[in-house]
C-alpha positions as CSV (number, residue, x, y, z in Angstrom):
1,M,16.0,3.9,-28.7
2,A,14.0,4.6,-25.5
3,Q,10.7,5.9,-24.4
4,K,9.7,7.3,-21.1
5,G,6.1,8.5,-21.2
6,N,6.0,11.2,-23.9
7,Q,9.7,11.6,-24.0
8,Y,11.8,9.8,-26.7
9,T,15.5,9.2,-27.1
10,L,16.6,8.9,-30.7
11,L,19.8,7.7,-32.4
12,S,20.9,9.2,-35.7
13,E,24.2,10.0,-37.5
14,K,24.5,12.9,-35.1
15,G,24.3,10.6,-32.0
16,Y,21.7,10.4,-29.3
17,E,19.1,13.2,-28.9
18,S,15.9,13.9,-27.1
19,A,12.6,14.4,-29.0
20,K,8.9,14.9,-28.5
21,I,6.0,14.5,-30.8
22,T,4.6,17.5,-32.7
23,G,1.0,18.7,-32.1
24,R,0.3,17.9,-35.7
25,F,1.4,14.3,-35.2
26,R,-1.0,14.0,-32.2
27,Y,-3.8,15.5,-34.3
28,D,-3.2,13.1,-37.2
29,A,-2.8,10.0,-35.0
30,K,-6.1,8.0,-35.1
31,Q,-5.3,5.5,-32.4
32,V,-2.7,4.7,-29.7
33,K,-0.9,2.3,-32.1
34,D,-0.1,5.2,-34.4
35,Y,2.4,6.8,-32.0
36,P,6.1,5.9,-32.2
37,V,7.5,3.2,-30.0
38,V,10.9,1.7,-29.4
39,G,12.3,0.3,-32.6
40,D,10.4,2.6,-34.9
41,F,12.2,4.7,-37.6
42,V,11.0,8.4,-37.6
43,I,11.6,11.6,-39.4
44,V,12.6,14.5,-37.1
45,H,13.0,18.2,-37.4
46,R,15.7,20.0,-35.6
47,L,15.3,23.6,-34.5
48,Q,18.2,25.9,-33.8
49,N,18.7,26.8,-30.2
50,E,16.3,24.1,-29.1
51,S,17.4,21.3,-26.8
52,E,14.8,18.8,-28.3
53,S,14.0,17.6,-31.8
54,T,10.4,17.1,-32.9
55,I,9.1,13.8,-34.4
56,N,7.1,14.7,-37.5
57,E,6.5,11.3,-39.1
58,R,6.8,7.6,-38.4
59,F,7.8,5.1,-41.1
60,K,5.7,2.0,-41.8
61,R,6.6,-0.9,-39.5
62,K,7.7,-4.3,-40.9
63,N,6.2,-5.9,-37.8
64,S,5.5,-5.3,-34.1
65,F,4.6,-7.0,-30.9
66,T,1.2,-5.8,-29.7
67,R,-1.5,-6.5,-27.1
68,K,-4.8,-5.1,-26.2
69,M,-4.6,-1.9,-24.2
70,P,-4.4,-2.8,-20.4
71,I,-7.4,-2.0,-18.3
72,S,-6.6,0.9,-16.0
73,G,-10.1,0.9,-14.3
74,G,-13.6,-0.4,-14.6
75,R,-12.5,-4.0,-14.6
76,K,-15.3,-6.6,-14.5
77,M,-16.1,-10.1,-15.5
78,K,-18.6,-10.8,-18.3
79,N,-19.4,-14.4,-19.2
80,G,-16.2,-15.6,-17.6
81,V,-14.0,-13.0,-19.5
82,I,-12.3,-10.0,-18.0
83,D,-13.9,-7.0,-19.6
84,G,-13.3,-3.2,-19.7
85,G,-10.8,-0.7,-20.8
86,I,-10.1,0.8,-24.2
87,T,-10.6,-1.5,-27.2
88,E,-7.4,-0.5,-28.9
89,E,-4.1,-2.1,-30.0
90,Q,-1.0,-1.2,-28.0
91,V,2.3,-1.6,-29.7
92,I,5.1,-2.6,-27.3
93,A,8.0,-2.6,-29.8
94,A,8.5,-2.4,-33.6
95,N,10.7,-3.9,-36.3
96,I,11.7,-7.0,-34.4
97,D,13.7,-9.9,-35.8
98,T,13.6,-12.4,-32.9
99,V,11.6,-12.5,-29.6
100,F,12.9,-14.1,-26.4
101,I,9.8,-15.1,-24.3
102,M,11.3,-15.5,-20.8
103,C,9.9,-17.7,-18.1
104,S,11.8,-18.5,-14.9
105,L,12.2,-22.1,-13.6
106,D,10.2,-21.5,-10.5
107,S,6.7,-20.6,-9.4
108,N,6.7,-17.8,-12.0
109,F,6.4,-20.4,-14.8
110,N,2.8,-20.2,-16.1
111,S,1.5,-22.3,-19.0
112,A,-1.4,-20.0,-19.7
113,R,0.8,-16.9,-19.8
114,L,3.2,-18.6,-22.1
115,E,0.4,-19.6,-24.5
116,R,-0.7,-16.0,-24.7
117,Y,2.8,-14.8,-25.6
118,L,3.1,-17.4,-28.3
119,I,-0.3,-16.5,-29.8
120,L,0.8,-12.8,-30.0
121,T,4.2,-13.5,-31.5
122,K,3.0,-16.1,-34.0
123,R,0.3,-13.6,-35.1
124,Q,3.0,-11.3,-36.3
125,N,5.1,-14.2,-37.7
126,L,7.9,-13.3,-35.3
127,K,10.7,-15.7,-34.8
128,T,10.4,-16.9,-31.3
129,I,12.6,-18.5,-28.7
130,I,11.4,-19.6,-25.2
131,V,14.1,-18.8,-22.6
132,L,13.8,-20.6,-19.3
133,T,15.8,-18.6,-16.8
134,K,17.3,-19.2,-13.3
135,L,18.6,-22.7,-14.2
136,D,21.0,-22.4,-11.2
137,L,18.0,-22.4,-8.8
138,C,16.1,-25.3,-10.4
139,T,16.7,-29.0,-9.5
140,H,14.4,-30.5,-12.1
141,P,14.5,-28.4,-15.3
142,D,13.4,-31.3,-17.5
143,Q,9.9,-31.1,-15.9
144,Y,9.5,-27.6,-17.2
145,L,10.7,-28.5,-20.6
146,V,8.0,-31.2,-20.7
147,R,5.4,-28.6,-19.9
148,V,6.7,-26.4,-22.7
149,K,6.5,-29.3,-25.2
150,E,2.8,-29.8,-24.1
151,I,2.2,-26.3,-25.3
152,T,4.4,-26.1,-28.4
153,K,6.7,-28.4,-30.3
154,D,7.9,-26.1,-33.0
155,V,9.3,-23.3,-30.8
156,P,12.7,-24.0,-29.3
157,A,13.1,-23.8,-25.5
158,I,16.5,-23.0,-24.0
159,A,17.3,-23.3,-20.2
160,V,19.9,-20.7,-19.1
161,S,21.5,-19.3,-16.0
162,A,22.5,-15.7,-16.5
163,V,24.3,-15.8,-13.1
164,N,26.5,-18.8,-14.0
165,H,26.6,-18.0,-17.8
166,V,25.1,-21.5,-18.6
167,G,23.3,-21.9,-21.9
168,L,24.0,-18.3,-23.1
169,E,26.0,-19.6,-26.1
170,H,22.8,-21.0,-27.6
171,L,21.2,-17.5,-27.4
172,K,24.2,-15.8,-28.9
173,T,23.6,-17.7,-32.2
174,H,20.6,-15.4,-32.7
175,M,22.6,-12.2,-32.0
176,I,23.6,-11.1,-35.4
177,E,24.8,-7.6,-36.5
178,G,21.9,-5.4,-37.6
179,K,19.2,-7.7,-36.0
180,T,16.9,-6.6,-33.2
181,L,16.0,-8.9,-30.3
182,L,13.0,-8.3,-28.0
183,L,13.0,-9.5,-24.4
184,L,9.5,-10.3,-23.1
185,G,8.2,-11.7,-19.8
186,S,6.6,-10.8,-16.5
187,S,8.3,-9.0,-13.7
188,G,11.2,-10.7,-12.0
189,V,11.9,-13.4,-14.7
190,G,15.4,-12.0,-15.1
191,K,15.3,-10.0,-18.3
192,S,17.7,-7.3,-17.1
193,T,20.0,-9.9,-15.5
194,L,20.2,-11.8,-18.8
195,L,20.8,-8.5,-20.7
196,N,23.7,-7.7,-18.4
197,A,25.2,-11.2,-18.8
198,L,24.9,-11.0,-22.6
199,V,26.6,-7.6,-23.0
200,H,29.1,-8.3,-20.1
201,Q,28.2,-5.0,-18.4
202,Q,25.9,-3.9,-15.6
203,I,23.9,-1.7,-17.8
204,Q,20.5,-2.4,-16.3
205,K,19.7,-2.4,-12.5
206,T,18.6,-5.7,-11.0
207,K,17.1,-6.6,-7.6
208,P,17.6,-9.7,-5.5
209,I,15.0,-12.4,-5.3
210,S,12.3,-11.8,-2.7
211,L,12.9,-13.8,0.5
212,H,9.2,-13.8,1.1
213,S,7.9,-15.0,-2.2
214,G,11.0,-16.5,-3.8
215,K,10.4,-14.5,-6.9
216,G,12.3,-11.8,-8.7
217,K,11.3,-8.1,-8.2
218,H,10.1,-5.6,-10.8
219,T,13.1,-3.4,-11.8
220,T,12.9,-2.1,-15.4
221,T,10.5,0.9,-15.7
222,H,10.7,1.8,-19.4
223,K,11.5,0.3,-22.8
224,Q,15.0,0.8,-24.2
225,I,17.3,-0.6,-26.8
226,F,20.9,-1.6,-25.9
227,F,23.7,-2.5,-28.3
228,H,25.5,-5.9,-28.1
229,P,29.2,-6.1,-29.1
230,T,28.1,-8.2,-32.1
231,G,26.2,-5.1,-33.5
232,C,22.7,-6.6,-32.7
233,M,20.2,-4.6,-30.7
234,I,18.4,-5.8,-27.6
235,V,15.1,-4.3,-26.5
236,D,14.5,-4.6,-22.7
237,T,10.9,-4.1,-21.6
238,P,9.2,-3.7,-18.2
239,G,7.5,-6.8,-16.8
240,M,3.9,-7.2,-18.1
241,K,1.3,-7.6,-15.4
242,E,-1.5,-7.9,-18.0
243,L,-1.4,-9.6,-21.4
244,Q,-4.8,-9.4,-23.0
245,L,-4.9,-10.8,-26.5
246,W,-5.2,-8.7,-29.7
247,A,-5.9,-11.5,-32.0
248,D,-8.4,-13.4,-34.1
249,E,-9.9,-16.8,-33.4
250,E,-7.8,-18.4,-36.2
251,D,-4.6,-17.3,-34.4
252,L,-5.3,-19.9,-31.7
253,A,-4.2,-22.6,-34.2
254,C,-0.6,-21.8,-33.6
255,V,-0.9,-23.2,-30.0
256,Y,-4.1,-25.3,-30.1
257,Q,-4.0,-27.0,-33.4
258,D,-4.3,-30.4,-31.7
259,I,-7.5,-29.4,-30.0
260,I,-8.9,-27.8,-33.2
261,D,-8.2,-31.0,-35.1
262,L,-9.9,-33.1,-32.4
263,T,-13.1,-31.0,-32.5
264,K,-13.4,-31.8,-36.2
265,T,-13.7,-35.5,-35.4
266,C,-16.7,-35.3,-33.0
267,R,-19.8,-37.2,-33.9
268,Y,-21.9,-34.1,-34.0
269,S,-20.8,-30.9,-35.9
270,N,-22.4,-28.7,-33.2
271,C,-20.8,-30.6,-30.3
272,T,-20.3,-28.4,-27.2
273,H,-17.6,-30.9,-25.9
274,H,-19.3,-31.2,-22.5
275,N,-21.3,-34.4,-22.3
276,E,-22.4,-35.3,-25.9
277,P,-21.8,-39.0,-27.0
278,G,-19.0,-39.4,-29.5
279,C,-17.2,-36.3,-28.3
280,A,-13.5,-36.5,-29.4
281,I,-12.5,-33.9,-26.8
282,R,-14.0,-35.8,-23.8
283,Q,-12.5,-39.0,-25.1
284,A,-9.0,-37.5,-25.5
285,I,-9.3,-36.1,-21.9
286,H,-10.4,-39.6,-20.7
287,D,-7.5,-41.3,-22.5
288,G,-5.0,-38.8,-21.0
289,I,-4.1,-37.4,-24.5
290,L,-5.4,-34.0,-23.6
291,S,-5.5,-32.4,-20.1
292,E,-8.7,-30.8,-18.8
293,E,-6.8,-27.7,-17.8
294,R,-5.4,-27.2,-21.3
295,Y,-8.8,-27.6,-22.9
296,Q,-10.3,-25.1,-20.4
297,R,-7.6,-22.6,-21.3
298,Y,-8.5,-23.0,-25.0
299,E,-12.2,-22.4,-24.2
300,S,-11.4,-19.3,-22.1
301,L,-9.3,-17.8,-24.9
302,Q,-12.0,-18.5,-27.4
303,K,-14.4,-16.5,-25.3
304,E,-11.9,-13.7,-24.8
305,I,-11.3,-13.4,-28.6
306,R,-15.0,-13.5,-29.4
307,R,-15.6,-10.8,-26.8
308,L,-12.8,-8.8,-28.3
309,S,-14.4,-9.1,-31.8
310,E,-17.7,-7.7,-30.4
311,K,-15.8,-4.8,-28.7
312,K,-14.0,-4.0,-31.9
313,K,-17.4,-3.7,-33.7
314,E,-18.7,-1.5,-30.9
315,Y,-15.7,0.7,-31.1
316,S,-16.0,1.1,-34.9
317,R,-19.8,1.9,-34.6
318,N,-19.1,4.5,-31.9
319,K,-16.3,6.0,-34.0
320,M,-18.6,6.4,-37.0
321,K,-21.2,8.1,-34.8
322,R,-18.7,10.6,-33.5
323,R,-17.6,11.4,-37.1
324,K,-21.2,12.0,-38.1
325,R,-21.7,14.4,-35.3
326,I,-18.6,16.4,-36.4
């Protein structure tokens, strides 16, 4: 139900209880993704006269939302791609039914970040809703809806105001008993404010918008599940400052299928889409069908995923070498 560092809060037929992972579990875990996260089902062992239970085993997940492990140090640029950190998959939450990707209707709205979220949710075939928050502070929400449609036409976008309770009825259609919702978004988009509005309680702390930047402030510090009166569960998460992809090149199709289709109609099969004659990409940009910024984002993500593929191979080779030494 909640995770704070190495400390877990579980819910069973006996109610809430604290738990920690056994030494055996740590020994058997091959990678970071093997450890339990919020939303997982686990087998625990309860010792008499002990205040904590121990987590002995984690059940197989039906799905998860994951990203590449964030870079904590040694960050550098390599061929236009941020490089560094551990080449491992980090699981944010597991066993999810619907994801709410949240963007606020202000300077926080970022097309590149939204595309990254969509690639990661679509990779796991997660049902996704784009939630545009802070409608009460926006005078031209239609402009943002147009920007969303430039990115995706098959993912619904709903503009809401948690403060004025506008648009929440559309979200509640996804709040079904036994289902789990995941709130995702950067710091200050209003995840905790929306959660409070949906459950009609002040269960999560919120902070006022910064007078200096006009943006919301980081409040939530850990992942936790909350129950809605309908019986559905809502996972609130801290704002993500870094969202590196854990994906394959074919996963880009869920957001960039239009660009991929255009590349297939270029005169030359090895077209670099820069200055060759008969380039369908350059023609589409010239005709206003495709924006230069969107194509540059596609190229950048291609480079990032290809670099990730190289890093995965390096990681596997190094792992094999370590095993041989043992």
